[in-house]
C-alpha positions as CSV (number, residue, x, y, z in Angstrom):
1,M,-13.1,8.2,-34.0
2,R,-14.0,4.5,-34.4
3,F,-11.3,3.6,-31.9
4,L,-13.2,5.6,-29.2
5,V,-16.3,3.3,-29.7
6,K,-14.0,0.2,-29.2
7,F,-12.5,1.7,-26.1
8,D,-15.9,2.5,-24.8
9,R,-17.0,-1.1,-25.3
10,L,-13.8,-2.4,-23.7
11,F,-14.5,-0.2,-20.6
12,A,-18.1,-1.4,-20.5
13,W,-16.9,-5.0,-20.5
14,I,-14.3,-4.3,-17.8
15,L,-17.0,-2.6,-15.7
16,F,-19.4,-5.5,-16.2
17,V,-16.8,-8.1,-15.2
18,T,-15.6,-6.1,-12.2
19,M,-19.1,-5.6,-11.0
20,I,-19.7,-9.4,-11.1
21,L,-16.5,-10.0,-9.3
22,F,-17.4,-7.4,-6.7
23,L,-20.7,-9.2,-6.1
24,I,-19.0,-12.5,-5.8
25,S,-16.3,-11.3,-3.5
26,G,-19.0,-9.6,-1.3
27,Y,-21.0,-12.8,-1.2
28,G,-17.8,-14.8,-0.6
29,M,-17.1,-12.6,2.5
30,T,-20.5,-13.3,4.0
31,K,-20.9,-16.9,3.1
32,G,-17.3,-18.2,3.4
33,I,-17.0,-19.3,-0.2
34,I,-13.4,-17.9,-0.3
35,T,-11.1,-17.0,2.5
36,N,-12.2,-13.9,4.3
37,S,-8.9,-12.1,4.0
38,L,-8.8,-12.7,0.2
39,A,-12.4,-11.6,-0.2
40,I,-11.9,-8.4,1.8
41,S,-8.7,-7.6,-0.1
42,I,-10.4,-8.1,-3.5
43,H,-13.6,-6.4,-2.5
44,N,-12.0,-3.3,-0.8
45,K,-8.6,-2.8,-2.5
46,V,-8.4,-4.3,-5.9
47,L,-11.8,-3.9,-7.6
48,P,-12.9,-0.4,-6.6
49,P,-10.2,1.5,-8.5
50,I,-10.8,-0.6,-11.6
51,M,-14.5,-0.1,-11.4
52,I,-14.2,3.7,-10.8
53,S,-11.9,4.0,-13.8
54,A,-14.0,1.9,-16.1
55,F,-17.2,3.6,-15.0
56,T,-15.7,7.1,-15.5
57,A,-14.5,6.3,-19.0
58,H,-17.6,4.5,-20.1
59,A,-20.1,7.1,-18.6
60,W,-18.1,10.1,-20.0
61,Y,-18.2,8.7,-23.5
62,A,-21.9,7.9,-23.3
63,I,-22.8,11.3,-21.9
64,H,-20.5,13.0,-24.5
65,K,-22.4,11.1,-27.3
66,A,-25.8,12.1,-25.8
67,F,-24.8,15.7,-25.7
68,K,-23.8,15.5,-29.3
69,R,-27.1,13.9,-30.3
70,W,-29.0,16.7,-28.4
71,Q,-26.7,19.2,-30.1
72,I,-25.6,20.8,-26.9
73,W,-21.9,19.7,-27.1
74,N,-19.9,22.9,-26.8
75,W,-17.1,24.2,-24.6
76,F,-19.4,24.9,-21.6
77,T,-20.8,21.3,-21.5
78,M,-17.2,20.0,-22.0
79,V,-16.1,21.9,-18.9
80,I,-19.2,20.9,-16.9
81,L,-18.7,17.3,-17.8
82,G,-15.0,17.4,-17.0
83,L,-15.7,19.0,-13.6
84,F,-18.4,16.5,-12.8
85,F,-16.2,13.5,-13.5
86,A,-13.2,15.1,-11.8
87,S,-15.2,15.6,-8.7
88,F,-16.6,12.1,-9.0
89,V,-13.2,10.5,-9.1
């Protein structure tokens, strides 16, 4: 189970870095820091799937741990959590 914590931290760092790159590419689009076509490509095609994947993995694990702390982690909450993130993605 210790490897799940390490994966969660990895996904959190990936999310953090992609969010910063997302902000930089958006700023680059408006201010002309990088070429417009590169900024649009990075901002609209490359970063969103990475961010969605990292957010989903990181948030799922955090909510899973919170449900365990609150002692409501059972098959019903597993299904609800799975459906929530499936509809999110």
